[in-house]
C-alpha positions as a Markdown table, in Angstrom:
| # | Residue | x | y | z |
|---|---|---|---|---|
| 1 | Unk | -7.6 | 6.6 | 29.6 |
| 2 | Unk | -5.4 | 7.0 | 26.5 |
| 3 | Unk | -1.5 | 7.2 | 27.4 |
| 4 | Unk | 1.9 | 6.6 | 25.7 |
| 5 | Unk | 2.5 | 2.9 | 24.3 |
| 6 | Unk | 5.7 | 3.5 | 27.2 |
| 7 | Unk | 7.2 | -0.5 | 24.9 |
| 8 | Unk | 6.7 | -1.5 | 21.5 |
| 9 | Unk | 7.5 | -5.5 | 22.4 |
| 10 | Unk | 6.6 | -8.0 | 20.4 |
| 11 | Unk | 3.5 | -8.2 | 21.6 |
| 12 | Unk | 2.0 | -5.4 | 20.5 |
| 13 | Unk | 3.7 | -6.0 | 17.4 |
| 14 | Unk | 2.0 | -9.1 | 16.4 |
| 15 | Unk | -0.9 | -7.7 | 17.7 |
| 16 | Unk | -1.3 | -4.6 | 15.0 |
| 17 | Unk | 0.9 | -7.0 | 11.9 |
| 18 | Unk | -2.9 | -9.3 | 13.0 |
| 19 | Unk | -4.9 | -6.2 | 12.4 |
| 20 | Unk | -3.2 | -4.8 | 9.7 |
| 21 | Unk | -3.5 | -8.4 | 7.9 |
| 22 | Unk | -7.2 | -8.4 | 8.8 |
| 23 | Unk | -7.5 | -5.1 | 7.3 |
| 24 | Unk | -8.4 | -3.5 | 9.7 |
| 25 | Unk | -5.9 | -0.9 | 10.1 |
| 26 | Unk | -5.2 | 2.3 | 7.4 |
| 27 | Unk | -2.6 | 3.7 | 7.8 |
| 28 | Unk | -2.5 | 7.6 | 7.8 |
| 29 | Unk | 0.6 | 9.5 | 6.0 |
| 30 | Unk | 1.9 | 12.9 | 7.0 |
| 31 | Unk | 4.6 | 14.8 | 6.2 |
| 32 | Unk | 6.9 | 13.7 | 8.5 |
| 33 | Unk | 7.6 | 10.3 | 6.5 |
| 34 | Unk | 8.3 | 12.0 | 3.3 |
| 35 | Unk | 11.7 | 12.6 | 4.1 |
| 36 | Unk | 15.6 | 11.6 | 3.1 |
| 37 | Unk | 18.8 | 11.8 | 5.6 |
| 38 | Unk | 20.9 | 13.9 | 4.5 |
| 39 | Unk | 24.5 | 14.7 | 5.3 |
| 40 | Unk | 23.7 | 13.2 | 8.8 |
| 41 | Unk | 20.2 | 15.0 | 9.3 |
| 42 | Unk | 17.0 | 14.5 | 8.7 |
| 43 | Unk | 15.4 | 16.7 | 4.9 |
| 44 | Unk | 11.3 | 16.4 | 4.4 |
| 45 | Unk | 10.1 | 17.4 | 0.7 |
| 46 | Unk | 9.0 | 20.2 | 3.2 |
| 47 | Unk | 11.4 | 21.7 | 3.6 |
| 48 | Unk | 12.8 | 21.9 | 0.2 |
| 49 | Unk | 9.4 | 22.9 | -1.6 |
| 50 | Unk | 9.2 | 25.4 | 0.9 |
| 51 | Unk | 13.1 | 26.8 | 0.2 |
| 52 | Unk | 12.2 | 26.5 | -2.9 |
| 53 | Unk | 9.4 | 28.7 | -3.3 |
| 54 | Unk | 11.1 | 31.7 | -1.0 |
| 55 | Unk | 14.2 | 31.7 | -3.9 |
| 56 | Unk | 11.6 | 31.2 | -6.7 |
| 57 | Unk | 9.5 | 34.7 | -5.3 |
| 58 | Unk | 12.8 | 36.2 | -4.4 |
| 59 | Unk | 12.0 | 36.3 | -0.1 |
| 60 | Unk | 14.4 | 36.7 | 2.4 |
| 61 | Unk | 13.5 | 34.4 | 5.1 |
| 62 | Unk | 15.9 | 37.9 | 7.2 |
| 63 | Unk | 17.4 | 34.6 | 9.9 |
| 64 | Unk | 13.6 | 34.3 | 10.5 |
| 65 | Unk | 13.1 | 30.5 | 11.1 |
| 66 | Unk | 10.1 | 28.2 | 9.1 |
| 67 | Unk | 8.3 | 26.8 | 12.2 |
| 68 | Unk | 9.3 | 22.8 | 12.2 |
| 69 | Unk | 6.5 | 20.6 | 10.8 |
| 70 | Unk | 4.7 | 23.4 | 9.3 |
| 71 | Unk | 7.6 | 25.6 | 7.0 |
| 72 | Unk | 5.7 | 25.3 | 4.0 |
| 73 | Unk | 2.3 | 26.9 | 5.3 |
| 74 | Unk | 4.6 | 29.1 | 7.3 |
| 75 | Unk | 5.9 | 29.7 | 3.5 |
| 76 | Unk | 2.9 | 31.1 | 1.7 |
| 77 | Unk | 1.7 | 32.6 | 5.2 |
| 78 | Unk | 4.8 | 34.6 | 4.3 |
| 79 | Unk | 4.4 | 34.9 | 1.1 |
| 80 | Unk | 0.7 | 36.1 | 1.0 |
| 81 | Unk | 1.3 | 38.8 | 4.2 |
| 82 | Unk | 3.3 | 40.0 | 0.7 |
| 83 | Unk | 1.3 | 43.0 | -1.1 |
| 84 | Unk | 3.5 | 42.7 | -5.0 |
| 85 | Unk | 2.7 | 38.7 | -4.8 |
| 86 | Unk | -0.6 | 37.2 | -5.9 |
| 87 | Unk | -2.0 | 33.6 | -4.0 |
| 88 | Unk | -3.6 | 32.9 | -6.3 |
| 89 | Unk | 0.2 | 31.9 | -8.2 |
| 90 | Unk | 1.4 | 30.1 | -5.8 |
| 91 | Unk | -0.8 | 27.1 | -6.3 |
| 92 | Unk | 1.2 | 26.7 | -9.6 |
| 93 | Unk | 3.7 | 27.6 | -7.5 |
| 94 | Unk | 3.5 | 24.5 | -5.8 |
| 95 | Unk | 2.4 | 22.3 | -8.5 |
| 96 | Unk | 5.8 | 23.0 | -10.4 |
| 97 | Unk | 8.2 | 23.3 | -7.4 |
| 98 | Unk | 6.7 | 19.6 | -6.8 |
| 99 | Unk | 7.3 | 18.0 | -10.0 |
| 100 | Unk | 10.4 | 19.5 | -10.8 |
| 101 | Unk | 11.5 | 18.7 | -7.2 |
| 102 | Unk | 10.2 | 14.5 | -8.2 |
| 103 | Unk | 11.6 | 14.4 | -11.6 |
| 104 | Unk | 15.0 | 14.9 | -10.8 |
| 105 | Unk | 17.9 | 12.3 | -11.9 |
| 106 | Unk | 19.5 | 11.9 | -9.0 |
| 107 | Unk | 15.4 | 11.5 | -7.0 |
| 108 | Unk | 14.5 | 8.8 | -5.0 |
| 109 | Unk | 11.0 | 7.5 | -3.4 |
| 110 | Unk | 11.3 | 8.0 | 0.5 |
| 111 | Unk | 12.8 | 4.6 | 1.5 |
| 112 | Unk | 9.9 | 4.8 | 4.9 |
| 113 | Unk | 7.0 | 5.6 | 1.8 |
| 114 | Unk | 8.4 | 2.4 | -0.6 |
| 115 | Unk | 8.6 | 0.2 | 2.7 |
| 116 | Unk | 5.0 | 1.2 | 3.4 |
| 117 | Unk | 3.8 | 0.5 | -0.1 |
| 118 | Unk | 5.7 | -2.8 | 0.0 |
| 119 | Unk | 3.1 | -3.8 | 2.8 |
| 120 | Unk | 0.3 | -5.6 | 1.1 |
| 121 | Unk | -2.5 | -5.8 | 3.1 |
| 122 | Unk | -2.8 | -1.7 | 3.2 |
| 123 | Unk | -6.0 | -1.6 | 0.4 |
| 124 | Unk | -7.3 | 1.6 | 2.1 |
| 125 | Unk | -4.7 | 4.2 | 2.9 |
| 126 | Unk | -4.9 | 8.5 | 3.7 |
| 127 | Unk | -2.8 | 10.9 | 2.2 |
| 128 | Unk | -2.2 | 14.3 | 4.4 |
| 129 | Unk | -0.1 | 16.2 | 1.7 |
| 130 | Unk | -1.2 | 16.6 | -2.0 |
| 131 | Unk | 2.0 | 15.3 | -4.2 |
| 132 | Unk | 1.2 | 12.3 | -5.3 |
| 133 | Unk | 4.6 | 9.9 | -3.6 |
| 134 | Unk | 2.9 | 7.5 | -1.5 |
| 135 | Unk | 0.7 | 6.7 | -4.6 |
| 136 | Unk | 4.2 | 6.6 | -6.9 |
| 137 | Unk | 5.9 | 4.2 | -4.1 |
| 138 | Unk | 2.3 | 1.8 | -4.6 |
| 139 | Unk | 1.8 | 1.5 | -8.2 |
| 140 | Unk | 5.6 | -0.2 | -7.5 |
| 141 | Unk | 3.4 | -3.1 | -6.2 |
| 142 | Unk | 0.0 | -2.6 | -7.6 |
| 143 | Unk | -2.4 | -0.4 | -9.2 |
| 144 | Unk | -3.5 | 2.9 | -7.5 |
| 145 | Unk | -7.5 | 3.9 | -7.8 |
| 146 | Unk | -7.3 | 7.4 | -6.4 |
| 147 | Unk | -9.5 | 9.7 | -4.8 |
| 148 | Unk | -9.5 | 13.3 | -4.3 |
| 149 | Unk | -11.0 | 15.5 | -1.5 |
| 150 | Unk | -11.3 | 18.9 | -2.4 |
| 151 | Unk | -15.0 | 21.1 | -2.0 |
| 152 | Unk | -13.3 | 23.1 | -5.5 |
| 153 | Unk | -12.5 | 20.2 | -8.6 |
| 154 | Unk | -15.2 | 20.0 | -10.9 |
| 155 | Unk | -17.8 | 17.2 | -10.4 |
| 156 | Unk | -16.5 | 15.4 | -13.3 |
| 157 | Unk | -12.1 | 15.2 | -11.5 |
| 158 | Unk | -14.5 | 14.5 | -8.2 |
| 159 | Unk | -14.7 | 10.2 | -7.4 |
| 160 | Unk | -15.5 | 8.0 | -4.0 |
| 161 | Unk | -14.6 | 5.0 | -2.7 |
| 162 | Unk | -16.1 | 2.1 | -5.5 |
| 163 | Unk | -18.7 | 0.3 | -3.9 |
| 164 | Unk | -16.7 | -3.1 | -5.0 |
| 165 | Unk | -13.8 | -2.2 | -4.1 |
| 166 | Unk | -13.2 | -5.4 | -1.9 |
| 167 | Unk | -13.8 | -7.8 | -4.8 |
| 168 | Unk | -11.4 | -5.7 | -6.6 |
| 169 | Unk | -8.1 | -7.7 | -6.4 |
| 170 | Unk | -4.4 | -6.3 | -7.0 |
| 171 | Unk | -5.4 | -2.5 | -6.3 |
| 172 | Unk | -5.1 | 0.3 | -4.1 |
| 173 | Unk | -7.7 | 3.1 | -2.4 |
| 174 | Unk | -5.3 | 6.3 | -2.0 |
| 175 | Unk | -7.5 | 9.2 | -0.3 |
| 176 | Unk | -6.1 | 13.0 | -0.8 |
| 177 | Unk | -7.9 | 14.3 | 2.1 |
| 178 | Unk | -6.9 | 18.0 | 1.3 |
| 179 | Unk | -6.8 | 17.6 | -1.9 |
| 180 | Unk | -3.8 | 16.9 | -5.1 |
| 181 | Unk | -1.5 | 19.2 | -6.7 |
| 182 | Unk | -2.6 | 20.9 | -9.3 |
| 183 | Unk | -1.8 | 24.1 | -11.4 |
| 184 | Unk | -4.9 | 25.7 | -10.2 |
| 185 | Unk | -6.8 | 26.2 | -6.2 |
| 186 | Unk | -7.4 | 22.9 | -5.7 |
| 187 | Unk | -5.5 | 21.1 | -2.5 |
| 188 | Unk | -5.0 | 23.6 | 0.6 |
| 189 | Unk | -1.2 | 25.3 | 0.7 |
| 190 | Unk | -2.1 | 27.3 | 4.2 |
| 191 | Unk | -3.6 | 27.2 | 7.4 |
| 192 | Unk | -7.1 | 28.6 | 6.4 |
| 193 | Unk | -7.0 | 26.6 | 3.1 |
| 194 | Unk | -6.6 | 24.2 | 5.7 |
| 195 | Unk | -9.8 | 25.0 | 7.6 |
| 196 | Unk | -12.3 | 25.5 | 4.7 |
| 197 | Unk | -10.8 | 21.7 | 3.8 |
| 198 | Unk | -11.9 | 20.3 | 7.1 |
| 199 | Unk | -15.4 | 22.9 | 7.3 |
| 200 | Unk | -16.2 | 20.9 | 3.9 |
| 201 | Unk | -15.9 | 17.7 | 5.7 |
| 202 | Unk | -17.2 | 18.3 | 8.5 |
| 203 | Unk | -20.4 | 19.4 | 6.3 |
| 204 | Unk | -20.5 | 16.4 | 4.0 |
| 205 | Unk | -20.3 | 19.7 | 1.2 |
| 206 | Unk | -18.7 | 19.1 | -2.2 |
| 207 | Unk | -17.0 | 15.9 | -3.9 |
| 208 | Unk | -16.8 | 14.8 | 0.0 |
| 209 | Unk | -15.6 | 11.3 | -0.3 |
| 210 | Unk | -18.4 | 9.6 | 2.0 |
| 211 | Unk | -17.9 | 5.5 | 0.9 |
| 212 | Unk | -13.7 | 6.6 | 1.9 |
| 213 | Unk | -14.9 | 8.5 | 5.2 |
| 214 | Unk | -18.1 | 5.9 | 6.5 |
| 215 | Unk | -14.5 | 2.8 | 5.9 |
| 216 | Unk | -12.6 | 5.3 | 8.3 |
| 217 | Unk | -14.5 | 5.6 | 10.8 |
| 218 | Unk | -15.2 | 1.5 | 11.4 |
| 219 | Unk | -11.1 | 0.9 | 10.8 |
| 220 | Unk | -8.5 | 2.0 | 13.5 |
| 221 | Unk | -6.7 | 4.3 | 11.8 |
| 222 | Unk | -2.4 | 4.7 | 12.9 |
| 223 | Unk | -1.1 | 7.9 | 11.9 |
| 224 | Unk | 2.3 | 7.9 | 10.5 |
| 225 | Unk | 4.0 | 11.7 | 11.1 |
| 226 | Unk | 1.2 | 13.9 | 10.9 |
| 227 | Unk | 2.2 | 17.4 | 11.6 |
| 228 | Unk | -0.4 | 19.6 | 11.7 |
| 229 | Unk | -1.7 | 21.5 | 15.0 |
| 230 | Unk | -3.7 | 20.9 | 18.1 |
| 231 | Unk | -7.2 | 21.7 | 16.8 |
| 232 | Unk | -7.1 | 19.8 | 13.5 |
| 233 | Unk | -5.5 | 16.6 | 15.4 |
| 234 | Unk | -8.6 | 16.5 | 17.2 |
| 235 | Unk | -10.9 | 17.5 | 14.4 |
| 236 | Unk | -9.5 | 14.5 | 12.9 |
| 237 | Unk | -9.5 | 12.1 | 15.1 |
| 238 | Unk | -13.3 | 13.0 | 15.3 |
| 239 | Unk | -14.1 | 12.7 | 11.5 |
| 240 | Unk | -12.9 | 9.2 | 11.0 |
| 241 | Unk | -15.3 | 8.0 | 14.9 |
| 242 | Unk | -18.3 | 6.9 | 14.4 |
| 243 | Unk | -19.2 | 8.2 | 17.7 |
| 244 | Unk | -17.8 | 10.7 | 20.1 |
| 245 | Unk | -14.4 | 10.2 | 21.2 |
| 246 | Unk | -14.7 | 9.4 | 24.8 |
| 247 | Unk | -17.2 | 6.4 | 23.5 |
| 248 | Unk | -14.5 | 5.4 | 20.6 |
| 249 | Unk | -14.8 | 1.7 | 19.5 |
| 250 | Unk | -11.5 | 1.8 | 16.7 |
| 251 | Unk | -8.1 | 2.3 | 17.9 |
| 252 | Unk | -6.0 | 5.0 | 17.1 |
| 253 | Unk | -1.9 | 5.8 | 17.1 |
| 254 | Unk | -0.4 | 8.3 | 16.8 |
| 255 | Unk | 3.1 | 8.2 | 16.2 |
| 256 | Unk | 4.8 | 11.4 | 16.0 |
| 257 | Unk | 7.9 | 13.1 | 16.4 |
| 258 | Unk | 5.4 | 16.1 | 18.2 |
| 259 | Unk | 4.0 | 14.6 | 21.1 |
| 260 | Unk | 4.9 | 16.4 | 23.2 |
| 261 | Unk | 1.8 | 18.8 | 22.7 |
| 262 | Unk | 0.7 | 18.7 | 26.5 |
| 263 | Unk | -2.7 | 19.6 | 26.3 |
| 264 | Unk | -3.6 | 18.0 | 23.3 |
| 265 | Unk | -2.3 | 14.9 | 25.9 |
| 266 | Unk | -4.5 | 15.9 | 28.0 |
| 267 | Unk | -7.5 | 15.9 | 25.9 |
| 268 | Unk | -6.9 | 12.3 | 24.7 |
| 269 | Unk | -6.3 | 10.9 | 28.7 |
| 270 | Unk | -9.0 | 12.4 | 29.3 |
| 271 | Unk | -11.5 | 11.8 | 26.2 |
| 272 | Unk | -9.8 | 9.1 | 23.8 |
| 273 | Unk | -9.4 | 5.7 | 25.7 |
| 274 | Unk | -8.5 | 4.6 | 22.6 |
| 275 | Unk | -5.6 | 6.4 | 21.4 |
| 276 | Unk | -2.2 | 5.9 | 21.5 |
| 277 | Unk | 0.8 | 8.1 | 21.6 |
| 278 | Unk | 3.6 | 6.5 | 20.2 |
| 279 | Unk | 6.4 | 8.5 | 20.6 |
| 280 | Unk | 10.1 | 5.6 | 20.9 |
| 281 | Unk | 10.4 | 5.4 | 17.7 |
| 282 | Unk | 10.9 | 8.7 | 14.5 |
| 283 | Unk | 8.1 | 8.0 | 12.3 |
| 284 | Unk | 10.4 | 6.7 | 9.7 |
| 285 | Unk | 11.9 | 4.2 | 12.1 |
| 286 | Unk | 8.6 | 2.7 | 12.8 |
| 287 | Unk | 7.5 | 2.2 | 9.8 |
| 288 | Unk | 10.8 | 0.1 | 9.0 |
| 289 | Unk | 10.5 | -1.5 | 12.2 |
| 290 | Unk | 6.3 | -2.6 | 10.8 |
| 291 | Unk | 7.9 | -3.8 | 7.9 |
| 292 | Unk | 11.0 | -5.5 | 9.0 |
| 293 | Unk | 8.5 | -8.0 | 10.9 |
| 294 | Unk | 5.6 | -7.6 | 8.8 |
| 295 | Unk | 8.4 | -8.7 | 5.7 |
| 296 | Unk | 9.8 | -11.7 | 8.6 |
| 297 | Unk | 6.2 | -12.7 | 8.7 |
| 298 | Unk | 5.1 | -12.6 | 5.2 |
| 299 | Unk | 7.8 | -14.1 | 3.7 |
| 300 | Unk | 7.7 | -18.1 | 2.2 |
| 301 | Unk | 9.6 | -19.6 | 4.9 |
| 302 | Unk | 7.3 | -17.6 | 7.8 |
| 303 | Unk | 3.9 | -18.7 | 5.4 |
| 304 | Unk | 5.3 | -22.1 | 4.9 |
| 305 | Unk | 6.6 | -22.6 | 8.5 |
| 306 | Unk | 3.0 | -21.7 | 9.1 |
| 307 | Unk | 1.4 | -24.1 | 6.2 |
| 308 | Unk | 2.8 | -27.6 | 7.9 |
| 309 | Unk | 1.9 | -26.6 | 11.3 |
| 310 | Unk | -1.9 | -26.1 | 10.9 |
| 311 | Unk | -1.5 | -28.7 | 8.0 |
| 312 | Unk | 0.3 | -31.2 | 10.5 |
| 313 | Unk | -0.8 | -35.1 | 10.8 |
| 314 | Unk | -2.9 | -34.2 | 7.5 |
| 315 | Unk | -2.5 | -34.4 | 3.9 |
| 316 | Unk | 1.4 | -33.6 | 2.6 |
| 317 | Unk | -0.2 | -31.5 | -0.1 |
| 318 | Unk | -0.3 | -29.0 | 1.9 |
| 319 | Unk | -0.4 | -26.0 | -0.8 |
| 320 | Unk | -2.9 | -26.1 | -3.7 |
| 321 | Unk | -1.8 | -23.9 | -5.6 |
| 322 | Unk | 1.4 | -22.9 | -6.8 |
| 323 | Unk | 2.2 | -19.8 | -8.2 |
| 324 | Unk | 5.4 | -19.7 | -10.3 |
| 325 | Unk | 5.9 | -15.8 | -11.7 |
| 326 | Unk | 8.7 | -13.3 | -12.7 |
| 327 | Unk | 9.5 | -11.1 | -10.0 |
| 328 | Unk | 11.3 | -8.5 | -11.8 |
| 329 | Unk | 8.3 | -7.2 | -13.6 |
| 330 | Unk | 5.1 | -9.6 | -13.2 |
| 331 | Unk | 4.6 | -9.6 | -9.1 |
| 332 | Unk | 2.0 | -6.4 | -9.5 |
| 333 | Unk | -0.1 | -9.4 | -11.9 |
| 334 | Unk | 0.5 | -12.2 | -9.9 |
| 335 | Unk | -0.5 | -10.1 | -6.7 |
| 336 | Unk | -4.5 | -9.8 | -8.1 |
| 337 | Unk | -4.5 | -13.2 | -8.9 |
| 338 | Unk | -3.1 | -14.5 | -5.8 |
| 339 | Unk | -6.4 | -12.1 | -4.7 |
| 340 | Unk | -9.0 | -13.8 | -7.0 |
| 341 | Unk | -7.4 | -17.0 | -5.8 |
| 342 | Unk | -8.8 | -16.0 | -2.1 |
| 343 | Unk | -11.6 | -15.4 | -3.5 |
| 344 | Unk | -12.7 | -18.2 | -4.7 |
| 345 | Unk | -12.8 | -19.9 | -1.5 |
| 346 | Unk | -8.7 | -20.3 | -0.6 |
| 347 | Unk | -7.1 | -19.8 | 2.1 |
| 348 | Unk | -3.6 | -17.9 | 2.0 |
| 349 | Unk | -1.7 | -20.8 | 3.1 |
| 350 | Unk | -3.2 | -22.5 | 0.5 |
| 351 | Unk | -1.3 | -20.7 | -1.8 |
| 352 | Unk | 2.5 | -20.1 | -2.7 |
| 353 | Unk | 2.8 | -17.4 | -4.0 |
| 354 | Unk | 6.5 | -15.9 | -2.6 |
| 355 | Unk | 6.3 | -11.8 | -2.7 |
| 356 | Unk | 10.4 | -11.5 | -2.9 |
| 357 | Unk | 12.3 | -9.3 | -5.6 |
| 358 | Unk | 14.6 | -11.2 | -5.4 |
| 359 | Unk | 16.2 | -14.5 | -6.3 |
| 360 | Unk | 15.9 | -16.8 | -3.6 |
| 361 | Unk | 19.0 | -17.9 | -1.3 |
| 362 | Unk | 20.0 | -21.8 | -0.9 |
| 363 | Unk | 16.9 | -22.3 | 2.3 |
| 364 | Unk | 14.1 | -20.8 | 0.3 |
| 365 | Unk | 14.9 | -22.6 | -3.1 |
| 366 | Unk | 14.9 | -25.8 | -0.6 |
| 367 | Unk | 11.4 | -25.1 | 0.0 |
| 368 | Unk | 10.0 | -23.6 | -3.6 |
| 369 | Unk | 11.2 | -26.8 | -4.5 |
| 370 | Unk | 9.8 | -28.8 | -2.1 |
| 371 | Unk | 5.9 | -26.5 | -2.6 |
| 372 | Unk | 6.0 | -27.9 | -6.0 |
| 373 | Unk | 6.5 | -31.3 | -5.3 |
| 374 | Unk | 3.9 | -30.7 | -2.4 |
| 375 | Unk | 1.4 | -29.0 | -4.8 |
| 376 | Unk | -2.1 | -29.6 | -6.7 |
| 377 | Unk | -1.7 | -27.2 | -9.0 |
| 378 | Unk | 1.1 | -25.1 | -10.8 |
| 379 | Unk | 0.7 | -22.1 | -12.5 |
| 380 | Unk | 3.4 | -20.4 | -14.1 |
| 381 | Unk | 2.5 | -16.7 | -15.2 |
| 382 | Unk | 3.4 | -15.5 | -19.4 |
| 383 | Unk | 4.8 | -12.8 | -20.6 |
| 384 | Unk | 5.9 | -11.1 | -23.1 |
| 385 | Unk | 8.4 | -8.7 | -20.0 |
| 386 | Unk | 9.5 | -11.8 | -18.9 |
| 387 | Unk | 10.0 | -14.1 | -22.1 |
| 388 | Unk | 12.4 | -11.6 | -22.1 |
| 389 | Unk | 14.5 | -12.5 | -19.9 |
| 390 | Unk | 17.0 | -16.2 | -21.4 |
| 391 | Unk | 18.1 | -17.0 | -17.6 |
| 392 | Unk | 15.7 | -16.4 | -14.8 |
| 393 | Unk | 15.0 | -18.5 | -11.6 |
| 394 | Unk | 11.0 | -19.0 | -12.5 |
| 395 | Unk | 12.6 | -20.8 | -15.3 |
| 396 | Unk | 14.1 | -23.5 | -13.2 |
| 397 | Unk | 10.2 | -23.6 | -11.5 |
| 398 | Unk | 8.7 | -24.7 | -14.7 |
| 399 | Unk | 11.3 | -27.5 | -14.9 |
| 400 | Unk | 11.1 | -29.1 | -11.3 |
| 401 | Unk | 7.3 | -28.5 | -12.0 |
| 402 | Unk | 7.4 | -30.6 | -16.1 |
| 403 | Unk | 9.7 | -33.1 | -14.2 |
| 404 | Unk | 6.9 | -34.3 | -12.2 |
| 405 | Unk | 4.4 | -33.9 | -14.4 |
| 406 | Unk | 6.1 | -37.3 | -16.3 |
| 407 | Unk | 4.5 | -38.8 | -13.4 |
| 408 | Unk | 1.3 | -37.6 | -13.0 |
| 409 | Unk | -1.6 | -39.2 | -14.7 |
| 410 | Unk | -5.2 | -38.8 | -15.4 |
| 411 | Unk | -5.4 | -35.2 | -14.3 |
| 412 | Unk | -4.5 | -31.3 | -15.0 |
| 413 | Unk | -1.4 | -30.5 | -13.2 |
| 414 | Unk | 1.2 | -27.3 | -14.8 |
| 415 | Unk | -1.5 | -24.3 | -16.0 |
| 416 | Unk | -0.3 | -21.7 | -18.2 |
| 417 | Unk | -1.9 | -18.6 | -17.5 |
| 418 | Unk | -1.1 | -15.1 | -20.0 |
| 419 | Unk | -1.3 | -11.5 | -18.5 |
| 420 | Unk | -0.1 | -9.6 | -21.5 |
| 421 | Unk | -3.7 | -8.2 | -23.2 |
| 422 | Unk | -2.9 | -10.3 | -26.4 |
| 423 | Unk | -4.1 | -14.3 | -26.3 |
| 424 | Unk | -1.0 | -15.7 | -28.3 |
| 425 | Unk | 0.4 | -18.9 | -26.7 |
| 426 | Unk | 2.7 | -19.2 | -30.0 |
| 427 | Unk | 4.3 | -16.0 | -29.3 |
| 428 | Unk | 6.5 | -16.7 | -26.4 |
| 429 | Unk | 9.8 | -18.3 | -27.2 |
| 430 | Unk | 11.5 | -20.0 | -24.2 |
| 431 | Unk | 7.6 | -21.3 | -23.4 |
| 432 | Unk | 8.5 | -24.9 | -23.7 |
| 433 | Unk | 6.5 | -26.3 | -26.4 |
| 434 | Unk | 5.0 | -29.8 | -24.5 |
| 435 | Unk | 2.9 | -27.1 | -23.0 |
| 436 | Unk | 2.0 | -25.2 | -26.3 |
| 437 | Unk | 1.1 | -28.1 | -27.8 |
| 438 | Unk | -1.1 | -30.5 | -25.2 |
| 439 | Unk | -2.0 | -27.6 | -22.6 |
| 440 | Unk | -4.5 | -24.9 | -23.0 |
| 441 | Unk | -3.7 | -21.8 | -21.7 |
| 442 | Unk | -5.6 | -19.2 | -19.2 |
| 443 | Unk | -5.9 | -15.6 | -20.0 |
| 444 | Unk | -5.9 | -13.8 | -17.1 |
| 445 | Unk | -5.1 | -9.6 | -18.4 |
| 446 | Unk | -2.5 | -8.1 | -16.1 |
| 447 | Unk | -3.7 | -11.5 | -12.9 |
| 448 | Unk | -7.5 | -10.7 | -13.6 |
| 449 | Unk | -8.1 | -13.5 | -15.0 |
| 450 | Unk | -11.6 | -13.3 | -17.9 |
| 451 | Unk | -14.2 | -15.0 | -17.4 |
| 452 | Unk | -13.5 | -18.5 | -19.0 |
| 453 | Unk | -10.5 | -18.2 | -16.6 |
| 454 | Unk | -11.3 | -17.6 | -13.5 |
| 455 | Unk | -14.6 | -20.8 | -14.1 |
| 456 | Unk | -11.8 | -22.8 | -14.7 |
| 457 | Unk | -9.8 | -22.1 | -11.3 |
| 458 | Unk | -13.5 | -22.4 | -9.6 |
| 459 | Unk | -14.2 | -25.4 | -10.8 |
| 460 | Unk | -11.2 | -26.7 | -9.9 |
| 461 | Unk | -11.1 | -25.6 | -6.7 |
| 462 | Unk | -14.0 | -27.4 | -6.1 |
| 463 | Unk | -12.8 | -30.4 | -6.9 |
| 464 | Unk | -9.8 | -30.2 | -4.3 |
| 465 | Unk | -12.9 | -29.4 | -1.6 |
| 466 | Unk | -14.4 | -33.0 | -2.2 |
| 467 | Unk | -11.0 | -34.5 | -2.4 |
| 468 | Unk | -10.7 | -33.3 | 0.9 |
| 469 | Unk | -13.9 | -34.7 | 2.5 |
| 470 | Unk | -13.3 | -37.6 | 0.7 |
């Protein structure tokens, strides 16, 4: 039967992270993650926008308190009851308030969103709010395909998950389940809107992203800080399941401050055995712990140790490709190339790819140089943005590769790849002259290898596999 998880032990986290890395978990992001610690208390984006909306319409609460975790919908309901206020104008008012809030000089993305977006195993994500903060956080790492569900959008603006989304490296897909804020009635701002959007999904009405919903029904869902009433929580669980909840085959975890709804809990206990309630940690703290543990597993040290364990007693050259790049400027492009190499048949452990955005410390430096000494191919990624630096760690990686190349004869080792749209090997002042004069550069604009470069990488991997069979 469904129950609260009593202890978030190592086994729980290991299982969850394994499922995430396998692509079987989709985070569903609610308003509680859009929060900041201010003066010792937590303030959410919803609270801020509700306060601005009431102030802009000169509405006095007269001592009333907005419903916790429902502040914006409650504020709209109060304004809707005022005969002098045109509800149609509130959509533009809220969109303006969101834009103003996020455009301030001191504005920072919520830490929880930044941490969630940094978990590169997430390719599908759902936003239950109409703001674009989740997409903004993701764009620091990867390209984002935004898919908006709204029955009131023009058909030309509607979309769905691309059929080939799994073959698009370096891209994340975000579904706005209840619309995306605009100066028009194309997103939900009150309870009746939410009901209509829910009905549209159920009835498969206008602009329903059927392909995205189909993927959700085949995966486990991690609900993070949703603030919906009982009826809507039940509906979302059923909508994202292929069968009756009592026959549920995938998992769902509800991480929420408000999990003490006795009727909802009883319903889950009786009818949804695979739905787990998590209330030991607030949603933001849960994401912080998930990010910490995921990051620890995916540091170069952890991945190198895993690779060494896997290859123990075998070929000492356990790393096939070493990706060297400017972490400050080219991480999204490097992510895409990393995915392309895996599509060509390499495992993650066969690719040295350091995702850290800071210069490595002494221990990591040794691991990095060990990787360069043992890899089969060294891929320095080149861009105009990186070429502006006169001092960065990746130059030391280049020097180590050049030094090793002096002892290699009769085969390729260094394969420079240009990330810019323009293919001009002579345009980069800090690229070693010997590369330009002796090596054929590859081309992968934004990290997406062109046909010639992709074919070349494929041939190298085929040769690598032939060597392994000898």
